[in-house]
TORMAR-561787 format. One line per field, with one value per residue (C-alpha): residue number from 1; residue in one letter; chain; x, y negated, z negated. Coordinates in Angstrom, 1 decimal. Example, Ala and Ser with C-alpha at 12.3 -4.5 7.8 and 13.67 -1.06 7.14 Angstrom:
i: [1 | 2]
aa: [A | S]
ch: [A | A]
x: [12.3 | 13.7]
y: [4.5 | 1.1]
z: [-7.8 | -7.1]
REM end
This chain:
i: [1 | 2 | 3 | 4 | 5 | 6 | 7 | 8 | 9 | 10 | 11 | 12 | 13 | 14 | 15 | 16 | 17 | 18 | 19 | 20 | 21 | 22 | 23 | 24 | 25 | 26 | 27 | 28 | 29 | 30 | 31 | 32 | 33 | 34 | 35 | 36 | 37 | 38 | 39 | 40 | 41 | 42 | 43 | 44 | 45 | 46 | 47 | 48 | 49 | 50 | 51 | 52 | 53 | 54 | 55 | 56 | 57 | 58 | 59 | 60 | 61 | 62 | 63 | 64 | 65 | 66 | 67 | 68 | 69 | 70 | 71 | 72 | 73 | 74 | 75 | 76 | 77 | 78 | 79 | 80 | 81 | 82 | 83 | 84 | 85 | 86 | 87 | 88 | 89 | 90 | 91 | 92 | 93 | 94 | 95 | 96 | 97 | 98 | 99 | 100 | 101 | 102 | 103 | 104 | 105 | 106 | 107 | 108 | 109 | 110 | 111 | 112 | 113 | 114 | 115 | 116 | 117 | 118 | 119 | 120 | 121 | 122 | 123 | 124 | 125 | 126 | 127 | 128 | 129 | 130 | 131 | 132 | 133 | 134 | 135 | 136 | 137 | 138 | 139 | 140 | 141 | 142 | 143 | 144 | 145 | 146 | 147 | 148 | 149 | 150 | 151 | 152 | 153 | 154 | 155 | 156 | 157 | 158 | 159 | 160 | 161 | 162 | 163 | 164 | 165 | 166 | 167 | 168 | 169 | 170 | 171 | 172 | 173 | 174 | 175 | 176 | 177 | 178 | 179 | 180 | 181 | 182 | 183 | 184 | 185 | 186 | 187 | 188 | 189 | 190 | 191 | 192 | 193 | 194 | 195 | 196 | 197 | 198 | 199 | 200 | 201 | 202 | 203 | 204 | 205 | 206 | 207 | 208 | 209 | 210 | 211 | 212 | 213 | 214 | 215 | 216 | 217 | 218 | 219 | 220 | 221 | 222 | 223 | 224 | 225 | 226 | 227 | 228 | 229 | 230 | 231 | 232 | 233 | 234 | 235 | 236 | 237 | 238 | 239 | 240 | 241 | 242 | 243 | 244 | 245 | 246 | 247 | 248 | 249 | 250 | 251 | 252 | 253 | 254 | 255 | 256 | 257 | 258 | 259 | 260 | 261 | 262 | 263 | 264 | 265 | 266 | 267 | 268 | 269 | 270 | 271 | 272 | 273 | 274 | 275 | 276 | 277 | 278 | 279 | 280 | 281 | 282 | 283 | 284 | 285 | 286 | 287 | 288 | 289 | 290 | 291 | 292 | 293 | 294 | 295 | 296 | 297 | 298 | 299 | 300 | 301 | 302 | 303 | 304 | 305 | 306 | 307 | 308 | 309 | 310 | 311 | 312 | 313 | 314 | 315 | 316 | 317 | 318 | 319 | 320 | 321 | 322 | 323 | 324 | 325 | 326 | 327 | 328 | 329 | 330 | 331 | 332 | 333 | 334 | 335 | 336 | 337 | 338 | 339 | 340 | 341 | 342 | 343 | 344 | 345 | 346 | 347 | 348 | 349 | 350 | 351 | 352 | 353 | 354 | 355 | 356 | 357 | 358 | 359 | 360 | 361 | 362 | 363 | 364 | 365 | 366 | 367 | 368 | 369 | 370 | 371 | 372 | 373 | 374 | 375 | 376 | 377 | 378 | 379 | 380 | 381 | 382 | 383 | 384 | 385 | 386 | 387 | 388 | 389 | 390 | 391 | 392 | 393 | 394 | 395 | 396 | 397 | 398 | 399 | 400 | 401 | 402 | 403 | 404 | 405 | 406 | 407 | 408 | 409 | 410 | 411 | 412 | 413 | 414 | 415 | 416 | 417 | 418 | 419 | 420 | 421 | 422 | 423 | 424 | 425 | 426 | 427 | 428 | 429 | 430 | 431 | 432 | 433 | 434 | 435 | 436 | 437 | 438 | 439 | 440 | 441 | 442 | 443 | 444 | 445 | 446 | 447 | 448 | 449 | 450 | 451 | 452 | 453 | 454 | 455 | 456 | 457 | 458 | 459 | 460 | 461 | 462 | 463 | 464 | 465 | 466 | 467 | 468 | 469 | 470 | 471 | 472 | 473 | 474 | 475 | 476 | 477 | 478 | 479 | 480 | 481 | 482 | 483 | 484 | 485 | 486 | 487 | 488 | 489 | 490 | 491 | 492 | 493 | 494 | 495 | 496 | 497 | 498 | 499 | 500 | 501 | 502 | 503]
aa: [M | V | R | I | S | G | L | A | S | G | M | D | I | D | E | L | V | K | S | M | M | Q | A | E | R | V | P | L | D | K | L | T | Q | K | K | Q | Y | S | E | W | Q | R | D | D | Y | R | S | M | N | T | A | L | S | E | L | D | T | L | I | R | D | G | I | G | K | Q | S | S | F | I | K | K | K | V | T | V | S | N | P | D | A | V | S | V | K | N | V | N | S | T | S | D | F | S | G | N | I | K | V | N | G | L | A | K | A | A | T | M | T | S | T | E | K | S | A | V | T | D | P | K | K | K | L | S | E | L | G | I | T | T | P | Q | D | I | T | I | L | T | I | N | K | D | G | G | F | D | T | E | V | K | D | G | A | T | V | E | K | P | Y | T | L | T | L | N | A | D | D | T | L | E | S | V | I | N | K | I | N | A | N | S | G | V | T | L | F | F | D | E | T | Y | Q | K | F | S | I | T | A | K | N | T | G | D | A | K | D | R | P | E | I | E | L | G | G | T | G | D | F | F | N | V | L | K | M | S | S | N | N | E | G | A | G | G | S | K | G | E | N | A | S | I | V | Y | N | G | L | E | I | S | R | P | S | N | T | F | Q | I | N | G | A | E | I | T | V | K | Q | K | T | T | D | T | V | T | F | S | S | T | A | D | V | D | A | I | L | D | T | I | T | Q | F | V | N | K | Y | N | E | A | I | K | K | V | Q | D | K | T | G | E | A | K | Y | R | S | F | T | P | L | T | S | E | Q | K | K | A | M | T | E | D | E | V | K | L | W | E | E | K | A | K | S | G | T | L | K | S | D | S | T | L | K | S | L | L | T | T | M | R | S | S | L | Y | T | S | V | D | G | I | T | G | K | N | N | L | S | S | L | G | I | T | T | T | K | N | Y | L | E | G | G | K | L | T | I | D | E | D | K | L | R | A | A | I | S | E | D | P | N | A | I | Y | D | M | F | M | A | N | G | A | E | K | S | D | K | G | L | A | R | R | L | R | D | D | I | E | S | S | M | K | A | I | T | E | K | A | G | K | A | G | Y | V | N | N | N | F | T | I | G | K | L | V | D | G | L | D | K | K | I | S | T | F | E | A | K | L | T | K | L | E | S | R | Y | Y | N | Q | F | T | A | M | E | K | A | I | Q | K | A | N | S | Q | S | A | S | L | A | S | Y | F | S]
ch: [A | A | A | A | A | A | A | A | A | A | A | A | A | A | A | A | A | A | A | A | A | A | A | A | A | A | A | A | A | A | A | A | A | A | A | A | A | A | A | A | A | A | A | A | A | A | A | A | A | A | A | A | A | A | A | A | A | A | A | A | A | A | A | A | A | A | A | A | A | A | A | A | A | A | A | A | A | A | A | A | A | A | A | A | A | A | A | A | A | A | A | A | A | A | A | A | A | A | A | A | A | A | A | A | A | A | A | A | A | A | A | A | A | A | A | A | A | A | A | A | A | A | A | A | A | A | A | A | A | A | A | A | A | A | A | A | A | A | A | A | A | A | A | A | A | A | A | A | A | A | A | A | A | A | A | A | A | A | A | A | A | A | A | A | A | A | A | A | A | A | A | A | A | A | A | A | A | A | A | A | A | A | A | A | A | A | A | A | A | A | A | A | A | A | A | A | A | A | A | A | A | A | A | A | A | A | A | A | A | A | A | A | A | A | A | A | A | A | A | A | A | A | A | A | A | A | A | A | A | A | A | A | A | A | A | A | A | A | A | A | A | A | A | A | A | A | A | A | A | A | A | A | A | A | A | A | A | A | A | A | A | A | A | A | A | A | A | A | A | A | A | A | A | A | A | A | A | A | A | A | A | A | A | A | A | A | A | A | A | A | A | A | A | A | A | A | A | A | A | A | A | A | A | A | A | A | A | A | A | A | A | A | A | A | A | A | A | A | A | A | A | A | A | A | A | A | A | A | A | A | A | A | A | A | A | A | A | A | A | A | A | A | A | A | A | A | A | A | A | A | A | A | A | A | A | A | A | A | A | A | A | A | A | A | A | A | A | A | A | A | A | A | A | A | A | A | A | A | A | A | A | A | A | A | A | A | A | A | A | A | A | A | A | A | A | A | A | A | A | A | A | A | A | A | A | A | A | A | A | A | A | A | A | A | A | A | A | A | A | A | A | A | A | A | A | A | A | A | A | A | A | A | A | A | A | A | A | A | A | A | A | A | A | A | A | A | A | A | A | A | A | A | A | A | A | A | A | A | A | A | A | A | A | A | A | A | A | A | A | A | A | A | A | A | A | A | A | A | A | A | A | A | A | A | A | A | A | A | A | A | A | A | A | A | A | A | A | A | A | A | A | A | A]
x: [-38.3 | -38.3 | -34.8 | -34.1 | -31.5 | -28.8 | -30.6 | -30.1 | -26.5 | -25.4 | -23.9 | -24.5 | -25.9 | -26.2 | -22.6 | -21.5 | -23.4 | -22.1 | -18.5 | -18.9 | -20.6 | -17.8 | -15.4 | -17.9 | -18.4 | -14.8 | -15.3 | -18.4 | -16.4 | -13.8 | -16.5 | -18.0 | -14.5 | -13.7 | -17.0 | -16.3 | -12.8 | -14.2 | -16.6 | -13.8 | -11.8 | -14.8 | -15.3 | -11.6 | -11.7 | -14.7 | -13.0 | -10.1 | -12.6 | -14.2 | -10.7 | -10.1 | -13.6 | -13.0 | -9.7 | -11.3 | -14.2 | -11.8 | -9.7 | -12.9 | -14.2 | -10.8 | -7.8 | -10.0 | -12.0 | -10.7 | -12.7 | -10.4 | -7.5 | -9.2 | -10.1 | -9.3 | -8.8 | -10.4 | -9.4 | -12.1 | -11.4 | -15.0 | -16.4 | -19.5 | -20.5 | -19.3 | -18.4 | -16.6 | -15.9 | -14.5 | -16.9 | -15.0 | -12.2 | -8.9 | -6.9 | -6.4 | -8.5 | -8.9 | -11.1 | -13.1 | -16.8 | -18.9 | -22.4 | -25.0 | -28.0 | -29.2 | -31.8 | -35.1 | -38.2 | -41.6 | -44.2 | -47.9 | -50.1 | -53.8 | -55.3 | -57.5 | -58.3 | -59.8 | -62.7 | -60.4 | -59.7 | -58.7 | -56.6 | -57.7 | -61.3 | -62.6 | -62.9 | -66.7 | -66.8 | -65.1 | -67.7 | -65.9 | -68.5 | -67.7 | -64.4 | -62.2 | -58.8 | -56.2 | -53.1 | -49.9 | -47.4 | -44.2 | -40.7 | -38.1 | -34.5 | -33.4 | -35.7 | -38.2 | -41.3 | -41.6 | -43.1 | -44.6 | -45.7 | -49.4 | -51.0 | -47.7 | -47.4 | -45.1 | -47.2 | -46.4 | -46.8 | -48.3 | -48.7 | -52.2 | -54.1 | -57.7 | -59.5 | -62.3 | -64.9 | -63.5 | -59.9 | -58.7 | -57.1 | -54.0 | -53.7 | -54.0 | -51.3 | -49.0 | -49.5 | -48.8 | -45.7 | -44.4 | -45.0 | -45.3 | -42.9 | -44.2 | -44.5 | -47.9 | -48.2 | -51.2 | -50.9 | -53.6 | -53.1 | -53.9 | -56.0 | -53.9 | -52.0 | -48.7 | -47.1 | -43.4 | -41.8 | -39.2 | -37.0 | -35.6 | -35.5 | -37.3 | -39.5 | -39.1 | -42.3 | -44.6 | -45.5 | -43.3 | -46.4 | -49.7 | -52.7 | -55.6 | -58.1 | -61.8 | -63.1 | -62.7 | -60.1 | -57.7 | -60.6 | -61.2 | -57.5 | -58.1 | -55.3 | -54.8 | -54.4 | -50.6 | -47.8 | -48.1 | -51.6 | -52.5 | -50.5 | -47.7 | -44.0 | -41.8 | -38.9 | -35.5 | -32.3 | -28.9 | -26.8 | -23.0 | -20.0 | -17.6 | -14.1 | -15.6 | -18.5 | -22.1 | -24.0 | -27.6 | -28.8 | -32.1 | -30.3 | -27.7 | -25.7 | -24.3 | -21.3 | -18.7 | -15.7 | -16.0 | -16.4 | -19.6 | -20.2 | -22.7 | -23.5 | -24.8 | -24.9 | -24.5 | -21.0 | -19.6 | -16.1 | -14.9 | -14.4 | -11.4 | -10.8 | -8.2 | -7.7 | -4.8 | -4.8 | -6.2 | -3.0 | -4.3 | -7.5 | -5.6 | -2.9 | -5.5 | -7.1 | -3.7 | -2.9 | -6.2 | -5.4 | -1.9 | -3.2 | -6.0 | -3.6 | -1.2 | -4.1 | -5.3 | -1.9 | -1.2 | -4.5 | -3.6 | 0.0 | -0.9 | -3.5 | -1.3 | 1.6 | -0.4 | 0.9 | -1.0 | -1.4 | -2.3 | -2.8 | -5.5 | -8.5 | -12.1 | -13.6 | -16.5 | -19.6 | -18.5 | -15.0 | -16.4 | -18.5 | -15.4 | -13.7 | -14.2 | -15.2 | -11.7 | -10.2 | -12.5 | -11.7 | -7.9 | -8.2 | -10.3 | -7.9 | -5.2 | -7.6 | -8.7 | -5.2 | -3.6 | -6.8 | -5.3 | -1.6 | 0.4 | -2.8 | -1.7 | -4.5 | -3.7 | 0.1 | -0.2 | -2.4 | 0.3 | 3.0 | 0.8 | -0.3 | 3.2 | 4.3 | 1.3 | 2.1 | 5.9 | 6.1 | 6.2 | 3.3 | 4.2 | 2.7 | 2.3 | 4.4 | 5.6 | 5.5 | 4.9 | 5.7 | 5.1 | 8.6 | 8.3 | 5.5 | 7.6 | 5.8 | 8.1 | 8.2 | 9.6 | 13.1 | 11.8 | 11.2 | 9.1 | 6.4 | 6.0 | 6.0 | 4.2 | 4.1 | 5.4 | 5.0 | 7.5 | 4.9 | 7.0 | 7.8 | 4.2 | 3.0 | 5.4 | 4.2 | 0.6 | 1.4 | 3.2 | 0.6 | -2.3 | -3.7 | -0.5 | -0.9 | -4.4 | -3.1 | -0.5 | -3.2 | -5.9 | -4.4 | -6.4 | -4.0 | -4.7 | -1.8 | -1.2 | 2.0 | 0.1 | -2.6 | -2.5 | -1.4 | -4.8 | -6.5 | -4.0 | -4.6 | -8.4 | -8.0 | -5.8 | -8.3 | -11.3 | -9.5 | -8.6 | -12.0 | -13.6 | -11.3 | -11.9 | -15.7 | -15.5 | -13.9 | -15.8 | -18.9 | -20.5 | -23.1 | -26.4 | -24.8 | -26.3 | -23.6 | -23.7 | -22.5 | -18.9 | -16.2 | -16.2 | -20.0 | -20.1 | -17.6 | -19.8 | -22.9 | -21.1 | -20.0 | -23.5 | -24.7 | -22.0 | -22.7 | -26.4 | -25.8 | -23.3 | -25.6 | -28.4 | -25.9 | -24.9 | -28.6 | -29.1 | -25.9 | -26.9 | -30.3 | -28.6 | -26.4 | -29.3 | -31.2 | -28.3 | -28.0 | -31.7 | -31.7 | -28.8 | -30.7 | -33.7 | -31.6 | -30.0 | -33.4 | -34.7 | -31.7 | -32.0 | -35.7 | -35.0 | -32.2 | -34.5 | -37.2 | -34.7 | -33.4 | -36.9 | -37.6 | -34.7 | -35.1]
y: [46.4 | 45.5 | 45.2 | 47.3 | 46.1 | 48.5 | 49.8 | 53.5 | 53.2 | 50.6 | 48.5 | 44.7 | 45.1 | 41.4 | 40.7 | 43.7 | 42.5 | 39.0 | 40.2 | 42.3 | 39.4 | 37.1 | 39.0 | 39.2 | 35.4 | 34.5 | 34.3 | 32.1 | 29.8 | 29.4 | 28.5 | 25.9 | 24.5 | 24.2 | 22.4 | 20.0 | 19.3 | 18.6 | 16.1 | 14.4 | 14.2 | 12.9 | 10.1 | 9.2 | 8.9 | 6.7 | 4.5 | 4.0 | 3.0 | 0.5 | -1.1 | -1.2 | -2.6 | -5.4 | -6.3 | -6.3 | -8.5 | -11.0 | -11.1 | -11.6 | -14.4 | -16.0 | -16.0 | -14.5 | -17.7 | -20.8 | -22.9 | -21.8 | -23.6 | -26.8 | -27.9 | -31.5 | -34.0 | -37.3 | -40.6 | -43.4 | -47.0 | -47.5 | -44.1 | -45.9 | -47.0 | -44.2 | -40.5 | -38.5 | -34.8 | -32.4 | -30.0 | -28.5 | -30.8 | -28.8 | -32.0 | -34.8 | -37.8 | -41.5 | -44.4 | -47.4 | -48.0 | -51.0 | -50.3 | -52.8 | -51.0 | -47.7 | -45.3 | -45.5 | -43.3 | -44.4 | -44.8 | -45.2 | -46.2 | -46.3 | -49.6 | -49.9 | -48.1 | -44.7 | -43.0 | -40.2 | -40.1 | -36.5 | -34.5 | -31.2 | -31.8 | -29.7 | -31.4 | -30.8 | -33.3 | -35.8 | -35.4 | -32.8 | -30.0 | -28.2 | -26.7 | -29.2 | -29.3 | -32.0 | -32.7 | -34.5 | -35.3 | -36.7 | -37.6 | -34.8 | -35.0 | -35.8 | -38.8 | -37.1 | -34.9 | -31.1 | -29.5 | -26.1 | -24.6 | -24.2 | -23.0 | -23.6 | -27.2 | -28.6 | -30.4 | -32.0 | -29.7 | -31.3 | -29.6 | -28.3 | -27.3 | -26.0 | -27.5 | -25.8 | -27.3 | -25.1 | -26.3 | -28.7 | -31.9 | -30.9 | -27.6 | -29.5 | -31.9 | -29.0 | -27.3 | -30.5 | -31.2 | -27.6 | -27.2 | -30.5 | -33.2 | -35.6 | -36.0 | -36.9 | -38.5 | -39.6 | -42.5 | -41.9 | -45.3 | -47.2 | -44.4 | -44.8 | -42.3 | -42.7 | -40.7 | -40.7 | -39.0 | -36.5 | -37.5 | -41.0 | -42.9 | -45.1 | -43.5 | -46.8 | -47.3 | -45.2 | -44.4 | -42.0 | -40.6 | -39.8 | -38.5 | -36.7 | -33.9 | -33.0 | -34.5 | -37.5 | -36.3 | -39.1 | -41.6 | -40.3 | -41.1 | -44.6 | -44.0 | -45.6 | -43.2 | -43.9 | -45.9 | -48.8 | -49.6 | -51.3 | -50.1 | -48.6 | -49.4 | -48.4 | -46.1 | -47.4 | -46.0 | -46.3 | -48.9 | -48.7 | -49.9 | -47.0 | -47.8 | -50.9 | -48.9 | -49.8 | -46.6 | -46.1 | -42.8 | -41.7 | -40.2 | -41.6 | -38.5 | -37.7 | -36.0 | -37.7 | -35.9 | -33.0 | -35.1 | -35.6 | -39.2 | -40.3 | -44.0 | -45.0 | -48.8 | -51.8 | -53.2 | -56.6 | -55.4 | -52.5 | -49.1 | -47.1 | -43.4 | -40.8 | -37.1 | -34.7 | -30.9 | -29.8 | -27.9 | -26.7 | -25.1 | -23.4 | -22.2 | -20.7 | -18.8 | -17.3 | -16.5 | -14.7 | -12.6 | -11.7 | -10.9 | -8.7 | -6.9 | -6.2 | -4.9 | -2.6 | -1.1 | -0.6 | 1.4 | 3.5 | 4.0 | 4.9 | 7.4 | 9.1 | 9.2 | 10.6 | 13.7 | 16.9 | 19.1 | 22.5 | 24.2 | 21.7 | 22.9 | 21.5 | 22.7 | 25.1 | 24.4 | 27.1 | 25.6 | 22.2 | 23.6 | 24.8 | 21.4 | 18.0 | 15.0 | 13.5 | 16.9 | 17.1 | 13.5 | 14.1 | 17.4 | 15.9 | 12.9 | 15.4 | 17.6 | 14.7 | 13.5 | 14.1 | 14.7 | 12.5 | 13.2 | 12.7 | 12.4 | 12.1 | 9.6 | 7.2 | 7.6 | 6.8 | 3.8 | 2.3 | 2.7 | 1.3 | -1.7 | -2.6 | -2.4 | -4.5 | -7.2 | -7.3 | -7.2 | -10.6 | -11.7 | -12.0 | -14.6 | -17.5 | -20.6 | -21.7 | -19.5 | -15.9 | -13.8 | -13.9 | -14.7 | -18.0 | -18.9 | -17.9 | -14.6 | -11.7 | -8.3 | -7.8 | -6.4 | -3.6 | -0.7 | 1.0 | -1.6 | -0.2 | -3.4 | -5.8 | -9.3 | -12.3 | -16.0 | -18.9 | -21.5 | -24.5 | -23.0 | -22.0 | -25.5 | -27.0 | -24.7 | -25.6 | -29.3 | -28.9 | -27.0 | -25.1 | -24.2 | -22.4 | -20.3 | -19.4 | -18.3 | -16.1 | -14.3 | -14.1 | -14.3 | -11.9 | -10.4 | -7.4 | -5.4 | -4.8 | -6.8 | -9.8 | -9.6 | -11.7 | -10.1 | -10.1 | -8.8 | -5.9 | -5.2 | -5.1 | -2.7 | -0.4 | -0.6 | 0.2 | 3.2 | 4.6 | 3.9 | 5.8 | 8.8 | 8.7 | 8.5 | 11.6 | 13.4 | 12.0 | 10.2 | 7.2 | 6.9 | 8.1 | 10.3 | 13.7 | 16.4 | 18.0 | 14.7 | 14.8 | 17.4 | 17.6 | 17.5 | 20.6 | 22.3 | 21.4 | 22.7 | 26.0 | 26.3 | 25.7 | 28.6 | 30.9 | 29.8 | 30.5 | 33.9 | 34.8 | 33.7 | 35.9 | 38.8 | 38.2 | 38.1 | 41.5 | 42.9 | 41.6 | 43.3 | 46.5 | 46.5 | 45.9 | 48.7 | 51.1 | 50.2 | 50.5 | 54.0 | 54.9 | 53.6 | 55.6 | 58.7 | 58.2 | 57.6 | 60.8 | 62.8 | 61.4 | 62.3 | 65.9 | 66.2 | 64.9 | 67.5 | 70.4 | 69.3 | 69.2 | 72.7 | 74.3 | 72.4]
z: [35.4 | 31.7 | 30.2 | 27.2 | 24.6 | 23.4 | 20.4 | 21.4 | 22.5 | 20.0 | 22.8 | 23.5 | 27.0 | 27.7 | 26.7 | 28.8 | 31.9 | 31.4 | 31.2 | 34.3 | 36.2 | 35.2 | 37.4 | 40.2 | 40.1 | 40.8 | 44.6 | 44.1 | 41.8 | 44.5 | 47.0 | 44.6 | 43.9 | 47.6 | 48.1 | 45.3 | 46.6 | 50.1 | 48.6 | 46.8 | 49.9 | 51.9 | 49.3 | 49.3 | 53.1 | 52.9 | 50.3 | 52.8 | 55.5 | 53.0 | 52.4 | 56.2 | 56.9 | 54.3 | 56.0 | 59.4 | 58.2 | 56.6 | 59.8 | 61.9 | 59.7 | 58.9 | 61.2 | 64.0 | 64.3 | 66.1 | 63.7 | 60.9 | 62.6 | 63.7 | 60.2 | 59.8 | 57.0 | 58.2 | 56.6 | 56.9 | 56.0 | 54.6 | 53.6 | 52.1 | 55.5 | 57.8 | 57.3 | 60.0 | 60.0 | 62.7 | 64.4 | 67.3 | 68.3 | 68.6 | 68.7 | 66.1 | 66.8 | 65.7 | 66.5 | 65.2 | 64.6 | 63.9 | 62.7 | 64.0 | 62.7 | 61.2 | 62.6 | 60.8 | 60.8 | 62.1 | 59.3 | 58.9 | 55.9 | 55.4 | 56.7 | 53.7 | 50.4 | 51.0 | 49.2 | 48.1 | 44.3 | 43.7 | 46.3 | 44.7 | 46.0 | 48.9 | 52.3 | 52.1 | 49.2 | 51.5 | 54.2 | 56.4 | 56.5 | 59.7 | 61.1 | 63.0 | 64.5 | 63.9 | 66.0 | 65.1 | 67.8 | 66.6 | 67.8 | 67.7 | 66.7 | 70.3 | 70.5 | 72.7 | 72.1 | 72.0 | 75.1 | 76.2 | 79.5 | 80.0 | 83.2 | 85.0 | 83.8 | 81.2 | 78.5 | 75.2 | 72.2 | 69.1 | 65.7 | 65.4 | 62.3 | 61.9 | 58.8 | 57.0 | 54.6 | 51.7 | 52.1 | 49.5 | 50.6 | 48.6 | 50.6 | 53.9 | 52.8 | 51.9 | 55.2 | 57.2 | 55.2 | 55.6 | 59.3 | 61.1 | 62.1 | 59.5 | 55.7 | 54.4 | 50.9 | 48.9 | 46.3 | 43.7 | 42.2 | 45.3 | 47.0 | 50.1 | 52.4 | 54.1 | 56.9 | 57.7 | 60.7 | 59.6 | 62.5 | 62.9 | 66.2 | 68.7 | 71.4 | 73.3 | 75.3 | 73.2 | 69.5 | 67.5 | 65.7 | 67.4 | 65.4 | 67.1 | 66.8 | 67.2 | 63.9 | 61.6 | 59.2 | 59.8 | 59.5 | 56.0 | 55.4 | 56.9 | 59.4 | 62.8 | 65.7 | 66.0 | 64.3 | 66.7 | 65.3 | 62.1 | 59.1 | 61.3 | 61.9 | 64.8 | 64.5 | 65.2 | 66.8 | 65.2 | 67.0 | 66.9 | 68.8 | 69.1 | 70.4 | 72.1 | 73.7 | 72.6 | 71.7 | 70.6 | 69.1 | 67.5 | 64.5 | 62.1 | 62.6 | 66.1 | 67.8 | 69.9 | 71.3 | 68.9 | 65.8 | 63.7 | 62.8 | 60.2 | 59.7 | 56.3 | 56.3 | 58.5 | 58.7 | 59.5 | 60.0 | 62.1 | 60.3 | 61.4 | 61.1 | 61.9 | 61.4 | 60.6 | 60.3 | 57.0 | 56.1 | 52.7 | 54.2 | 57.0 | 54.7 | 52.4 | 55.3 | 56.3 | 52.7 | 52.2 | 55.3 | 54.0 | 50.5 | 52.0 | 54.3 | 51.4 | 49.3 | 52.2 | 52.9 | 49.2 | 48.9 | 51.9 | 50.8 | 47.2 | 48.4 | 51.0 | 48.6 | 45.6 | 43.9 | 44.5 | 41.4 | 42.9 | 39.6 | 38.7 | 40.6 | 40.2 | 37.0 | 37.0 | 34.9 | 32.4 | 32.1 | 31.4 | 28.6 | 26.9 | 27.1 | 25.5 | 27.5 | 27.4 | 28.4 | 31.4 | 32.4 | 32.2 | 34.1 | 36.9 | 37.3 | 38.3 | 40.3 | 42.4 | 43.0 | 46.4 | 48.5 | 51.2 | 50.6 | 53.8 | 55.8 | 59.5 | 60.5 | 57.7 | 58.0 | 61.7 | 60.9 | 58.6 | 61.3 | 64.0 | 61.9 | 61.0 | 64.7 | 65.7 | 63.2 | 63.6 | 67.4 | 69.1 | 71.3 | 75.0 | 77.3 | 74.9 | 74.4 | 71.0 | 67.9 | 68.8 | 65.6 | 61.9 | 60.9 | 62.8 | 60.3 | 57.3 | 56.9 | 56.4 | 54.7 | 51.3 | 50.9 | 48.6 | 51.0 | 48.3 | 49.0 | 52.5 | 54.5 | 52.1 | 53.5 | 51.7 | 52.6 | 52.6 | 51.9 | 52.9 | 56.3 | 56.8 | 55.9 | 58.4 | 61.2 | 60.5 | 60.5 | 63.8 | 65.8 | 64.2 | 67.6 | 68.5 | 65.3 | 66.4 | 69.8 | 68.1 | 66.1 | 68.8 | 72.3 | 74.5 | 77.0 | 79.2 | 77.6 | 73.9 | 74.1 | 75.3 | 72.6 | 69.4 | 66.2 | 64.6 | 67.7 | 67.8 | 64.1 | 64.6 | 67.5 | 65.2 | 62.4 | 64.7 | 66.1 | 62.7 | 61.2 | 64.0 | 63.4 | 59.7 | 60.3 | 62.5 | 59.6 | 56.6 | 58.0 | 56.3 | 53.5 | 54.8 | 57.6 | 58.1 | 57.2 | 60.7 | 62.2 | 60.7 | 60.1 | 56.3 | 56.3 | 58.5 | 56.2 | 53.1 | 54.9 | 55.7 | 52.1 | 50.9 | 53.0 | 51.7 | 48.1 | 48.6 | 50.1 | 47.4 | 44.6 | 46.0 | 46.1 | 42.5 | 41.4 | 43.0 | 41.4 | 38.0 | 38.3 | 39.3 | 36.3 | 34.0 | 35.7 | 35.2 | 31.5 | 31.1 | 32.6 | 30.3 | 27.2 | 28.1 | 28.6 | 25.2 | 23.6 | 25.2 | 24.0 | 20.5 | 20.4 | 21.5 | 19.0 | 16.2 | 17.3 | 17.1 | 13.8 | 12.4 | 13.8 | 12.0 | 8.8]
REM end
């Protein structure tokens, strides 16, 4: 129906309908505000889970790993000749090394000048006109050769490459260097090629590099079939005397008793080395945990203790239009405050986390609580259990026995009292994060998979239904005013006719 303005009645119909609808929209505004508040609450829950997840990750990658507590400082008498670092030794170590020889890689060079002048030329220009396969078998890092099972038998596994006439020599070199166990190089000045094994070592009774295939590619390069032929040199093992024991290895880097030793040059004198706990590194790991824990509990405490301003409800779109940007910002700061005030899940988490950290660990010897490390809570009760570190006491504890500290954090007993402090804490975090996720979900979650999401979906349905109701009501009001206008117009017309009749 066409709407008629209030020309006949003299009334502003649009303003009248708007005024009448404003009162009718109040329930809809309340639904919209409730939805907005629920979404704020959801987001705040998720921010709590983010803080807890960050703490959990730092525990897992820091004090939750034994490698964090076996870090060593190693002193070597001749670091130019030998380097030593700890890999997985839980105890301090020491020893002496004499380097009799370094490991070397096998090499091959062209036996004579090749006909190749430009590596960018196609293989067809070098006489390779049909497809052919080349193979390269080379020593691996363990001093042996890679194998595979074929037809039930274990056979050696060379690198295989199919060459085509349109390939350039440069592209073939790049493929070999990227995927095989050798490095191939072309010297344009001398028109010669060299091949070097990527792994060092002596294969003893056989060559370290063996070249093969179905064509004559390596003949074009003027290469022998292996590094024991013309133009080749054998690989060599590293030879050392370690604590009086003669040792030969294919690599210059090897592990002995949890330490990684790298020999860099021959020595005439014995090189000594010894390790101590890397107190600074371990201290830093523990300090990072304490700082992250303090940060997490502060976020939770601040949010659960936030003031709730009940008179500051989420603004409607109409209310925002009537306010400046700064006014909206200040209003919403108060409206968003207190979404998680005194939340039972979060308050319970704080209590549980404090208990988990402050209760001694049963079933372990030595240090079994934080205070024995110099880690205690601040005296200010308003800080809610914030941890503080006595660095001198912690350094002394680390120097004394870093492994005992790891046990205190990560002991894995059957009962909670027997579990390490960090393990307990991770259990607490996991449990609380699960409960929060059930309430607020995660990014990407479908709404019907968590409580607040279901509430929001329900509100959306109510909002949609109410909006449809308001649309019908608004149309009814306009219809009524339109009918009134028509009646007035008709009456005015009749009055005008009568007046003209008697005039």
